[in-house]
C-alpha positions in Angstrom: 169.3 81.2 259.0 168.2 77.7 257.8 167.8 76.6 254.2 164.0 77.4 254.3 164.9 81.0 255.3 167.4 81.3 252.4 164.9 79.8 250.0 162.2 82.3 250.9 164.6 85.0 249.8 164.8 83.5 246.3 161.3 82.1 245.7 157.8 82.4 247.0 157.3 79.4 249.3 153.9 77.7 249.2 152.7 75.0 251.5 151.5 71.9 249.6 149.1 70.7 252.3 145.6 71.1 253.9 147.1 70.6 257.3 146.4 73.8 259.3 149.0 72.9 261.9 151.8 72.6 259.3 150.7 75.9 257.7 151.0 77.7 261.1 154.4 76.1 261.7 156.1 76.9 258.4 154.4 80.3 257.7 154.2 80.1 253.9 152.9 83.0 251.8 150.3 80.8 249.9 148.9 77.3 250.2 147.7 74.7 247.7 145.2 71.9 248.2 143.7 69.2 246.0 141.2 66.3 246.6 144.0 64.0 247.9 145.3 66.6 250.4 141.8 67.5 251.5 141.0 63.8 252.0 144.2 63.3 254.0 143.3 66.3 256.3 139.7 65.1 256.7 140.8 61.5 257.6 143.1 63.0 260.3 140.0 64.3 262.0 141.2 67.9 262.1 138.2 69.2 260.2 135.4 67.2 261.7 133.7 70.4 262.8 133.3 71.4 259.2 131.7 68.3 257.9 128.2 68.9 259.1 128.3 72.5 257.9 129.2 71.3 254.4 126.4 68.8 254.4 123.8 71.3 255.8 124.7 73.6 252.9 124.4 70.8 250.3 121.0 69.8 251.6 119.8 73.4 251.4 120.9 73.7 247.8 119.1 70.4 247.1 119.2 68.3 244.0 119.9 64.6 243.5 121.8 62.6 246.1 124.9 62.7 243.9 124.7 66.5 243.4 124.3 66.9 247.1 127.5 64.9 247.7 129.4 66.9 245.1 128.2 70.2 246.6 129.1 69.0 250.1 132.7 68.3 249.0 132.9 71.6 247.2 131.6 73.5 250.3 134.0 71.5 252.6 137.0 72.4 250.3 136.0 76.1 250.6 135.5 75.9 254.4 139.0 74.4 254.7 140.4 77.0 252.4 138.9 79.8 254.6 140.6 78.3 257.7 143.9 78.2 255.8 143.4 81.8 254.5 143.1 82.9 258.2 146.6 81.8 258.7 148.5 82.9 255.6 148.9 86.4 254.0 148.4 85.3 250.4 146.3 82.9 248.3 144.7 79.5 248.6 144.4 77.2 245.6 141.1 75.2 245.6 140.6 72.5 243.0 137.7 71.9 240.7 136.3 68.3 240.8 138.6 66.4 238.5 135.7 64.6 236.8 135.1 67.8 234.9 138.7 68.0 233.5 137.5 67.4 229.9 134.5 69.8 230.0 134.9 73.5 229.2 131.4 74.4 230.4 131.5 72.3 233.6 134.9 73.7 234.5 133.5 77.3 234.1 130.4 76.5 236.2 132.3 74.8 239.0 135.0 77.5 239.1 132.4 80.2 239.4 130.6 78.2 242.1 133.8 78.0 244.2 134.4 81.7 243.8 130.8 82.4 244.8 131.1 80.2 247.9 134.3 82.1 249.0 132.7 85.5 248.3 129.6 84.6 250.3 131.9 84.2 253.2 133.5 87.6 252.7 136.7 86.3 250.9 137.7 88.4 247.9 138.4 86.5 244.8 141.8 88.1 244.6 142.9 85.6 247.3 141.7 82.5 245.5 143.3 80.5 242.7 141.0 78.0 241.0 143.0 74.8 240.3 142.2 73.1 237.1 144.0 70.2 235.3 146.0 71.4 232.4 143.8 69.8 229.7 142.9 71.8 226.6 139.4 72.3 227.9 140.5 73.6 231.3 143.2 75.9 229.8 140.4 77.4 227.6 138.2 77.8 230.7 141.1 79.6 232.5 141.4 82.0 229.6 137.7 82.8 229.9 137.7 83.0 233.7 140.5 85.6 233.6 138.1 88.0 231.9 136.0 87.7 235.1 139.0 88.4 237.4 139.0 84.7 238.4 142.7 83.6 238.4 143.6 80.0 237.9 146.3 77.5 238.8 146.8 75.0 236.0 147.9 71.8 237.7 149.0 68.3 236.6 151.3 69.9 234.1 153.9 67.4 232.7 154.5 68.4 229.1 156.1 71.4 227.4 152.9 71.5 225.2 150.8 72.1 228.3 153.1 74.9 229.4 153.1 76.5 226.0 149.3 76.4 225.8 149.0 77.9 229.3 151.3 80.7 228.3 149.2 81.4 225.1 146.1 81.6 227.3 147.9 84.0 229.7 146.8 81.9 232.7 147.9 83.3 236.1 149.9 80.3 237.3 151.1 76.8 236.3 152.2 73.9 238.5 154.7 71.8 236.6 155.2 68.5 238.5 158.8 67.5 239.3 158.5 64.4 241.4 155.9 62.6 239.3 158.0 63.1 236.2 161.0 61.7 238.0 158.9 58.7 239.3 157.9 57.8 235.7 161.5 57.7 234.4 162.7 55.8 237.5 159.9 53.2 237.2 160.6 52.7 233.5 164.3 52.2 234.2 165.1 55.1 231.9 167.8 56.6 234.2 171.0 54.7 233.8 172.4 56.7 236.7 171.1 59.6 238.8 172.3 63.1 239.3 170.3 66.1 240.1 171.8 67.6 236.9 169.9 65.1 234.8 166.7 64.8 236.9 164.0 64.9 234.2 161.5 66.7 236.5 164.0 69.4 237.3 165.0 69.8 233.7 161.4 70.1 232.6 160.9 73.1 234.9 164.1 74.7 233.8 163.0 74.4 230.2 159.7 76.0 230.9 161.4 78.7 233.0 163.7 79.6 230.1 160.9 79.7 227.6 158.6 81.9 229.8 161.3 84.3 230.9 162.9 84.7 227.5 159.5 85.5 225.9 158.4 87.6 228.9 155.3 85.7 229.7 153.7 86.9 233.0 152.4 83.5 234.0 153.8 82.4 237.3 155.7 79.1 237.4 155.2 77.2 240.6 157.2 74.0 240.7 155.4 71.2 242.5 155.5 67.6 243.5 158.9 67.3 245.0 160.5 64.0 246.3 163.7 65.4 247.8 165.1 68.7 249.1 167.8 68.3 246.4 165.0 68.8 243.7 163.7 71.8 245.6 167.1 73.5 245.9 167.9 72.8 242.2 165.0 75.1 241.4 165.7 77.9 243.8 164.8 81.1 242.1 161.7 79.6 240.4 158.8 82.0 240.9 157.0 79.8 243.4 157.8 76.5 245.0 155.0 74.5 246.6 156.5 72.1 249.1 155.2 69.3 251.4 155.4 69.7 255.2 158.0 66.9 255.4 160.4 68.6 253.0 159.7 72.0 254.6 160.9 70.5 257.9 164.0 69.0 256.3 164.9 72.5 254.9 164.2 74.1 258.2 166.7 71.7 259.9 169.6 72.4 257.6 171.7 75.5 258.4 173.9 75.6 255.3 173.6 78.4 252.7 172.0 77.7 249.3 172.7 79.3 246.0 170.4 80.7 243.3 169.8 78.2 240.5 167.2 80.0 238.3 167.7 83.6 237.4 165.3 85.3 235.0 167.9 87.9 234.2 170.4 85.4 232.9 168.3 83.0 230.7 170.3 81.1 228.2 168.8 82.3 224.9 170.6 79.6 222.9 168.3 76.9 224.3 165.0 78.8 223.8 162.3 77.5 221.6 160.8 80.4 219.7 157.4 81.7 220.7 154.4 80.7 218.7 150.6 80.2 219.2 149.1 76.8 219.7 145.9 75.6 218.0 143.9 72.8 219.6 145.3 70.2 217.2 148.8 71.5 217.8 148.3 71.0 221.5 147.0 67.4 221.2 149.7 66.4 218.8 152.6 67.9 220.8 151.3 66.6 224.1 150.7 63.1 222.6 154.4 63.0 221.6 155.3 62.8 225.3 154.4 59.4 226.6 155.2 60.3 230.1 153.0 63.4 230.1 150.1 61.5 228.6 150.3 58.7 231.2 150.9 61.0 234.2 148.1 63.5 233.3 145.6 60.7 232.9 146.8 59.0 236.1 146.6 62.2 238.1 143.1 62.9 237.0 142.0 59.4 237.8 143.6 59.6 241.3 141.9 62.9 242.1 138.5 61.5 241.0 139.1 58.5 243.2 139.9 60.7 246.2 136.9 62.9 245.4 134.7 59.7 245.6 136.3 58.8 249.0 135.5 62.3 250.3 131.9 61.9 249.0 131.7 58.5 250.9 132.8 60.2 254.1 130.3 63.0 253.7 127.5 60.6 252.8 127.4 59.4 256.4 126.1 62.8 257.4 123.4 63.0 254.7 
């Protein structure tokens, strides 16, 4: 057995890619996509056969030129999601246009549109996770969507405040980012030395894991955005781990055994923050106390919007 085999016995392994070749190779249970990953896959040329289909759909729906472009990207994301679903047993995460990250109503509408597109193609909503940025508006939207049996993946999660608000809303799954937190501390020269034991991204996930398990929240924790296999292995036992193809390959090449690091049955209760409900003002105040989280959430939304625009530019050539 290799390290990937061992890891699959401790956590659900998810492929963090839109690359169908990688998905077939590593055989994850689930897969996650976002505008950046979709863009990368489209630029590789592997989904050229879907571009015209997406544009034809958007023209049929009609609307302004901008609306047609946005609908074409949405349809393309779903078409790619369907191809991925044909090669995995579990769920695909498909992301809502990040420009709606601060709109409750738009997030609801876009999420329902994505679900409808999948169901029109015969895909049950139980196999879909709608990805939303972990803003207050999107967390509230996820709470409402759950009533419609639409499950969500709250992404770009950097602060403990975001994690607590998601738990209050009983969202299906959260994606706390490990590597991007580490990047921020490294770039700010806030790590006098490095050890996996003090990696701020790893410690962030461990804190959330302790809080969730101690308080028996059912929300799934899917650690994301890894830079090294050491970060991945430090979180073995986390509910889910979404991992890039490059790191999946590294894990597959190593034959040494790994040990369980996170165990929900042995949570250290002395480090648990007591459970309490968040108000909107609580959320904004607590999140604002974490400079890293404020910066990285804003940066992540801007990057996804930027890549959304690049996708629209590619599809505009077909309209």
